[in-house]
C-alpha positions as CSV (number, residue, x, y, z in Angstrom):
1,X,-37.4,82.7,107.2
2,X,-39.0,85.8,106.7
3,X,-41.9,85.8,104.2
4,X,-42.5,88.1,101.0
5,X,-43.2,91.3,101.2
6,X,-47.1,92.9,100.3
7,X,-45.3,94.5,97.2
8,X,-44.5,91.3,95.4
9,X,-41.4,91.0,93.5
10,X,-39.8,91.8,90.0
11,X,-38.1,89.5,87.4
12,X,-36.2,90.8,84.5
13,X,-34.1,89.4,82.0
14,X,-30.3,91.4,81.9
15,X,-29.9,92.8,78.3
16,X,-26.5,93.4,76.8
17,X,-24.7,90.6,77.8
18,X,-21.6,90.0,75.2
19,X,-20.8,86.3,73.7
20,X,-19.3,84.6,76.5
21,X,-15.6,83.0,75.9
22,X,-13.5,81.3,78.0
23,X,-11.5,82.9,80.4
24,X,-14.2,86.1,81.1
25,X,-14.8,87.3,83.9
26,X,-18.8,86.8,84.3
27,X,-19.4,89.1,87.6
28,X,-17.6,91.8,85.5
29,X,-19.7,91.2,82.6
30,X,-22.8,91.1,84.6
31,X,-22.0,94.2,86.5
32,X,-21.3,96.1,83.2
33,X,-24.7,95.2,81.9
34,X,-26.6,95.8,84.9
35,X,-25.0,98.1,87.1
36,X,-27.9,98.9,89.4
37,X,-28.1,95.6,91.0
38,X,-28.8,96.1,94.8
39,X,-28.5,94.3,98.1
40,X,-31.2,91.5,98.4
41,X,-31.3,90.8,94.4
42,X,-31.0,87.2,93.5
43,X,-29.0,86.5,89.9
44,X,-30.2,83.7,88.0
45,X,-27.6,82.9,85.1
46,X,-27.7,80.2,82.7
47,X,-25.2,77.5,83.4
48,X,-24.3,77.4,79.6
49,X,-22.4,80.9,80.1
50,X,-21.1,79.7,83.1
51,X,-19.7,76.6,81.3
52,X,-18.1,79.0,78.4
53,X,-16.4,81.3,80.8
54,X,-14.7,78.4,82.6
55,X,-13.8,76.7,79.3
56,X,-16.0,73.4,79.4
57,X,-15.9,73.4,75.7
58,X,-14.7,70.2,74.6
59,X,-14.0,68.9,71.0
60,X,-16.6,65.8,70.2
61,X,-17.0,64.6,67.0
62,X,-19.4,62.4,69.0
63,X,-21.9,63.7,71.6
64,X,-22.6,60.2,72.8
65,X,-18.7,59.6,73.7
66,X,-18.8,62.9,75.9
67,X,-22.1,61.8,77.4
68,X,-20.2,58.3,78.0
69,X,-17.1,60.6,79.8
70,X,-19.5,62.5,82.0
71,X,-21.9,59.4,83.4
72,X,-21.7,58.0,86.5
73,X,-24.6,55.6,86.4
74,X,-27.4,54.8,83.8
75,X,-30.4,55.6,85.5
76,X,-32.7,54.9,82.5
77,X,-32.7,54.4,79.2
78,X,-35.2,54.4,75.9
79,X,-34.0,54.2,72.8
80,X,-31.2,56.5,72.0
81,X,-32.1,58.8,75.3
82,X,-30.3,58.4,78.4
83,X,-31.3,59.8,81.7
84,X,-28.1,59.4,84.0
85,X,-26.3,60.7,86.9
86,X,-23.4,63.2,85.9
87,X,-20.2,63.6,88.0
88,X,-21.9,66.5,89.6
89,X,-24.2,64.3,91.0
90,X,-27.4,65.5,89.0
91,X,-29.6,63.3,87.2
92,X,-30.6,64.3,84.0
93,X,-31.0,63.6,80.3
94,X,-27.8,63.3,78.5
95,X,-25.6,64.0,81.7
96,X,-25.9,68.0,81.0
97,X,-24.0,67.6,77.7
98,X,-25.2,70.1,75.3
99,X,-24.3,70.5,71.4
100,X,-26.2,73.8,71.1
101,X,-25.0,77.2,71.2
102,X,-21.4,76.1,70.7
103,X,-19.5,75.9,67.4
104,X,-19.8,72.7,65.2
105,X,-17.8,69.5,66.3
106,X,-17.7,70.9,69.9
107,X,-19.9,70.5,72.9
108,X,-20.6,72.1,76.5
109,X,-20.4,70.2,79.8
110,X,-21.9,71.7,82.8
111,X,-19.7,73.4,85.2
112,X,-17.0,71.4,87.1
113,X,-18.3,72.7,90.5
114,X,-21.5,74.8,90.2
115,X,-21.8,75.9,93.4
116,X,-18.1,77.3,93.3
117,X,-19.2,78.9,90.1
118,X,-22.1,80.7,92.0
119,X,-19.6,81.5,94.5
120,X,-17.1,83.3,92.5
121,X,-19.9,85.4,90.4
122,X,-21.2,86.4,93.9
123,X,-17.9,87.5,95.1
124,X,-16.9,89.2,91.9
125,X,-20.1,91.1,92.1
126,X,-19.5,92.2,95.8
127,X,-15.9,93.7,94.5
128,X,-17.4,95.1,91.4
129,X,-20.5,96.6,92.8
130,X,-20.5,96.3,96.5
131,X,-23.5,94.5,96.6
132,X,-24.8,91.3,98.6
133,X,-26.8,89.4,95.9
134,X,-27.8,85.8,96.1
135,X,-26.4,83.9,92.7
136,X,-28.3,80.7,91.2
137,X,-26.6,78.8,88.4
138,X,-29.7,77.3,86.4
139,X,-30.0,74.4,83.9
140,X,-33.1,73.0,82.1
141,X,-34.3,69.6,83.3
142,X,-37.4,67.4,82.7
143,X,-39.0,66.1,85.6
144,X,-40.7,62.6,86.9
145,X,-44.4,62.8,86.0
146,X,-44.5,65.7,84.2
147,X,-44.3,66.7,80.6
148,X,-42.2,69.7,79.7
149,X,-38.9,71.4,80.6
150,X,-38.5,73.9,83.5
151,X,-35.0,75.6,84.8
152,X,-33.7,74.4,88.1
153,X,-30.9,75.3,90.3
154,X,-27.8,73.1,89.7
155,X,-25.6,75.8,91.8
156,X,-26.1,78.4,94.6
157,X,-24.4,80.9,96.9
158,X,-26.2,83.3,99.0
159,X,-29.5,81.5,98.5
160,X,-31.3,79.4,100.8
161,X,-32.0,76.6,98.9
162,X,-34.5,74.7,100.8
163,X,-37.4,76.4,103.1
164,X,-37.9,73.7,105.6
165,X,-41.4,74.3,107.1
166,X,-41.4,71.1,108.9
167,X,-42.7,71.8,112.6
168,X,-44.7,74.7,111.2
169,X,-48.7,74.8,110.9
170,X,-50.9,75.7,108.1
171,X,-53.5,78.5,107.9
172,X,-56.0,76.1,109.7
173,X,-53.3,74.9,112.4
174,X,-53.0,71.6,111.0
175,X,-49.3,70.6,111.5
176,X,-47.0,70.4,108.3
177,X,-45.0,67.3,108.8
178,X,-43.4,66.7,105.0
179,X,-43.3,70.4,103.0
180,X,-40.1,71.5,102.3
181,X,-39.8,73.9,99.5
182,X,-37.2,73.8,96.6
183,X,-37.0,77.5,96.7
184,X,-33.8,77.8,94.8
185,X,-35.8,76.1,91.8
186,X,-38.7,78.2,92.1
187,X,-36.1,81.3,91.5
188,X,-34.5,79.4,88.9
189,X,-38.2,78.9,87.0
190,X,-39.0,82.1,87.5
191,X,-36.0,83.6,85.7
192,X,-36.8,81.2,83.0
193,X,-39.9,82.8,82.2
194,X,-38.0,86.0,81.2
195,X,-34.8,84.7,79.9
196,X,-36.3,82.2,77.3
197,X,-34.6,79.2,75.9
198,X,-33.2,81.0,72.5
199,X,-33.7,84.5,73.4
200,X,-30.0,85.3,73.8
201,X,-30.6,86.7,77.5
202,X,-28.6,84.2,79.8
203,X,-28.7,86.4,82.9
204,X,-32.1,87.3,85.2
205,X,-32.6,89.2,88.2
206,X,-35.3,88.7,90.9
207,X,-35.9,92.0,92.9
208,X,-38.5,91.8,96.3
209,X,-37.3,88.6,97.3
210,X,-34.8,89.1,99.9
211,X,-35.8,86.6,102.6
212,X,-34.8,84.1,100.0
213,X,-31.0,84.8,100.9
214,X,-28.9,83.4,103.2
215,X,-26.6,85.1,105.6
216,X,-23.5,83.8,104.1
217,X,-23.0,81.7,101.2
218,X,-25.5,78.7,102.4
219,X,-25.5,75.1,101.7
220,X,-25.4,75.7,97.9
221,X,-27.6,73.5,95.5
222,X,-25.8,70.1,96.1
223,X,-28.6,70.2,99.1
224,X,-31.5,70.0,96.5
225,X,-29.9,66.4,95.3
226,X,-31.9,63.5,97.1
227,X,-29.5,61.1,99.0
228,X,-29.4,57.6,97.4
229,X,-31.5,56.1,100.2
230,X,-34.2,58.4,99.8
231,X,-35.0,58.4,96.3
232,X,-37.7,55.9,95.6
233,X,-37.4,56.7,91.8
234,X,-33.6,55.8,91.4
235,X,-33.9,54.0,88.2
236,X,-36.1,53.5,85.0
237,X,-38.4,50.5,85.1
238,X,-36.1,47.9,83.1
239,X,-33.1,49.3,85.3
240,X,-34.9,48.8,88.0
241,X,-36.0,45.2,87.2
242,X,-32.7,44.3,86.2
243,X,-30.8,45.8,89.5
244,X,-33.6,44.0,91.5
245,X,-32.8,40.8,89.7
246,X,-29.0,41.4,90.0
247,X,-28.9,42.5,93.8
248,X,-31.1,39.6,95.1
249,X,-28.9,38.1,97.4
250,X,-29.0,35.1,100.1
251,X,-29.1,37.0,103.4
252,X,-28.4,34.9,106.5
253,X,-28.4,37.6,109.1
254,X,-31.3,40.0,109.7
255,X,-32.2,43.0,112.1
256,X,-34.7,42.8,114.5
257,X,-37.0,45.5,112.6
258,X,-40.3,43.7,111.5
259,X,-41.5,42.9,108.3
260,X,-44.6,44.7,106.5
261,X,-46.9,41.8,105.8
262,X,-48.2,43.8,103.0
263,X,-44.6,44.1,101.2
264,X,-44.7,40.1,101.6
265,X,-48.1,39.9,99.8
266,X,-47.0,42.3,97.2
267,X,-43.9,39.9,96.5
268,X,-46.6,37.2,96.3
269,X,-48.6,38.8,93.6
270,X,-45.3,38.7,91.7
271,X,-44.9,35.5,92.4
272,X,-48.1,34.1,90.5
273,X,-47.3,35.9,87.6
274,X,-45.0,33.3,86.9
275,X,-45.2,31.0,83.8
276,X,-46.9,27.8,84.5
277,X,-47.9,24.5,82.6
278,X,-51.6,24.2,81.0
279,X,-52.7,27.6,82.5
280,X,-52.5,26.1,85.9
281,X,-51.6,28.1,89.2
282,X,-49.4,25.8,91.0
283,X,-48.1,28.0,93.6
284,X,-49.2,28.5,96.9
285,X,-47.6,30.4,99.8
286,X,-47.8,29.8,103.7
287,X,-47.2,33.4,105.4
288,X,-45.7,32.7,109.1
289,X,-46.5,35.8,110.3
290,X,-46.6,34.8,114.3
291,X,-43.7,33.9,116.2
292,X,-45.3,31.1,117.7
293,X,-46.1,29.3,114.7
294,X,-42.6,29.8,113.2
295,X,-41.3,28.2,116.4
296,X,-43.9,25.3,116.6
297,X,-42.7,24.7,112.5
298,X,-38.8,25.0,113.3
299,X,-39.0,22.9,116.5
300,X,-40.8,20.2,114.7
301,X,-38.5,20.1,111.6
302,X,-35.4,20.1,113.7
303,X,-36.4,17.1,115.5
304,X,-37.2,15.6,112.5
305,X,-33.8,16.6,111.1
306,X,-31.8,15.2,113.8
307,X,-33.5,12.1,113.8
308,X,-32.7,11.8,110.0
309,X,-29.0,12.6,111.1
310,X,-29.0,10.0,113.9
311,X,-30.0,7.6,111.2
312,X,-27.1,8.3,108.7
313,X,-25.1,7.7,111.5
314,X,-23.6,11.1,112.3
315,X,-21.9,12.1,115.7
316,X,-23.9,14.1,118.2
317,X,-21.1,16.9,117.5
318,X,-21.5,16.9,113.7
319,X,-25.6,17.1,114.5
320,X,-25.2,19.8,116.7
321,X,-22.8,22.1,113.9
322,X,-25.3,21.2,111.3
323,X,-28.1,22.3,113.3
324,X,-26.5,25.5,114.1
325,X,-25.9,26.4,110.3
326,X,-29.7,26.1,109.6
327,X,-30.6,28.2,112.4
328,X,-31.0,30.9,109.7
329,X,-34.5,30.3,109.7
330,X,-34.8,30.5,113.4
331,X,-33.4,34.1,113.7
332,X,-35.6,35.3,110.5
333,X,-38.5,37.5,111.6
334,X,-40.6,36.6,108.9
335,X,-41.0,32.8,107.5
336,X,-42.7,32.2,104.3
337,X,-43.2,28.3,103.0
338,X,-43.7,28.0,99.1
339,X,-45.4,25.2,98.2
340,X,-46.3,22.8,94.7
341,X,-49.4,21.9,94.0
342,X,-50.4,20.0,91.0
343,X,-53.9,20.8,89.9
344,X,-54.2,20.4,86.4
345,X,-51.2,18.2,85.5
346,X,-52.0,15.8,83.3
347,X,-51.8,12.1,83.8
348,X,-50.3,9.9,80.7
349,X,-50.2,6.5,82.3
350,X,-46.5,6.5,81.1
351,X,-43.7,6.9,83.9
352,X,-41.2,8.6,81.7
353,X,-44.1,11.4,80.4
354,X,-45.7,11.5,84.1
355,X,-42.3,12.2,85.3
356,X,-41.9,15.4,82.9
357,X,-45.3,16.3,83.6
358,X,-44.2,16.8,87.5
359,X,-40.8,18.8,86.6
360,X,-42.8,21.3,84.3
361,X,-45.0,21.9,87.4
362,X,-41.4,21.8,89.6
363,X,-39.9,24.4,87.1
364,X,-43.0,26.7,87.3
365,X,-42.6,26.4,91.2
366,X,-39.2,27.6,90.8
367,X,-39.9,30.4,88.6
368,X,-42.7,31.5,91.3
369,X,-40.2,31.7,94.1
370,X,-37.6,33.6,92.0
371,X,-40.4,36.2,91.1
372,X,-41.0,36.5,95.0
373,X,-37.2,36.9,96.0
374,X,-36.8,39.4,93.3
375,X,-40.0,41.2,94.3
376,X,-38.5,41.3,97.7
377,X,-35.4,42.3,96.8
378,X,-37.2,45.5,95.0
379,X,-38.5,46.5,98.5
380,X,-35.0,46.2,100.1
381,X,-35.8,43.2,101.9
382,X,-33.4,40.3,102.4
383,X,-34.4,36.6,101.7
384,X,-33.1,33.3,102.2
385,X,-34.2,30.3,100.1
386,X,-33.7,27.2,102.2
387,X,-34.6,23.7,101.1
388,X,-35.2,22.1,104.7
389,X,-39.0,21.9,104.5
390,X,-38.5,19.4,101.5
391,X,-37.0,16.7,103.5
392,X,-39.8,16.6,105.9
393,X,-42.9,17.4,104.1
394,X,-45.2,15.4,106.0
395,X,-44.0,17.1,109.7
396,X,-44.6,20.6,107.7
397,X,-47.9,19.5,106.4
398,X,-49.4,18.3,109.7
399,X,-47.7,21.4,112.1
400,X,-49.2,23.6,109.1
401,X,-52.4,21.8,108.5
402,X,-51.8,21.7,105.3
403,X,-53.6,19.7,102.6
404,X,-51.9,16.2,101.7
405,X,-51.2,17.6,98.0
406,X,-49.6,20.9,99.1
407,X,-45.9,19.7,98.6
408,X,-43.4,22.3,100.7
409,X,-40.7,23.8,98.2
410,X,-38.3,24.8,101.0
411,X,-38.8,27.7,103.0
412,X,-38.0,31.5,102.5
413,X,-36.6,33.6,105.6
414,X,-37.7,37.4,105.2
415,X,-36.0,40.4,106.9
416,X,-34.1,43.3,107.1
417,X,-30.5,42.5,106.1
418,X,-28.1,43.0,109.3
419,X,-25.0,44.0,106.9
420,X,-24.6,44.6,103.5
421,X,-23.7,41.4,101.5
422,X,-20.5,40.7,100.1
423,X,-19.4,41.3,96.2
424,X,-20.6,38.7,94.4
425,X,-17.8,36.8,92.2
426,X,-17.7,38.4,88.8
427,X,-19.8,35.9,86.2
428,X,-18.8,36.6,82.7
429,X,-22.3,36.0,80.9
430,X,-20.7,34.4,78.0
431,X,-19.2,31.5,79.8
432,X,-22.6,30.2,80.3
433,X,-24.2,30.7,76.6
434,X,-24.0,28.1,73.6
435,X,-24.8,29.5,70.4
436,X,-26.2,27.4,67.4
């Protein structure tokens, strides 16, 4: 892409646009209001008038019901405010449903296909005025991390919506490895400076930035929407916690991709925030980061397990099958052995009360491991909590060199899932609730 000219650029609002009604030809209305459009200009058109022209006005006594109908996914909710993904794939407040600038009892929905709307306006201006211009359909957005609103591009035609500078160099010769400029959003914001929010000027023109035009219709503004797999901020805080909890699954097949030890340590930090009796800290996590440590432990556990099964009178065939089922730990690239310590436990001298005291500590250990598993799920790591170390605690303590009062509470296999987990069976929460 060629850079901007030394003369800079101009941006102005188009005066004289009439009230737009369903069925109006926007290209003809714009051409009549601004007949001096030239090749290389960029038109910035507020989505409200596009929606009106396309008949996207619906009767809605309840705006919330209209928002529900346009919502694909709730991203975040705080009180009555909802940030959602709408049918157009845009993440925004209230799904873009607008109750302003429309008669009472109705709401405006966003254009059904904003890129197609932009193409239609561009084609219409070419037919009416014989000019080759870019068109950006704009709407007002809030932004993560920033206070205030600005206009962004939700539809585009004839415009390079992104300027990918990766592979180039800055003025000091440093390589640019992550710089992709949202050109269409910058154009939309420039237009908003002159259109205003309540001035009745729904169209603006930028002149002098012909380098932003594409050779044809271009990719459209859809290219500005970040794919889910690359979106680090796909959910609000409470939604992210709930998503991590509900998406946590037992994963038994992992890829060979190594696990970042820092991620596991962050999960441990989450684990040790679990509730515990008497202000104690009953959790310890042994991280088996080397293949040698994992192999030594699993070999010793396997021998102990086979010995137990033989004492139980199991056949060699049955023993082999059971050992194979336990291979989830052996195939994982990372193992964690959570342990329980009873530091700070009370001793009552009463077997019933002493047993209850230990149960409290065991429950606290389980809460810590659940925190750990959920935190791993939030980092997109799979895990499987397997109970096997509990059946040979002395062996585990001996191989890992643990203190005698550390009780292994199973082992957690950690890694990148080799495949998507199967859908979890639906569970109706009311089936697990009794109200008194």
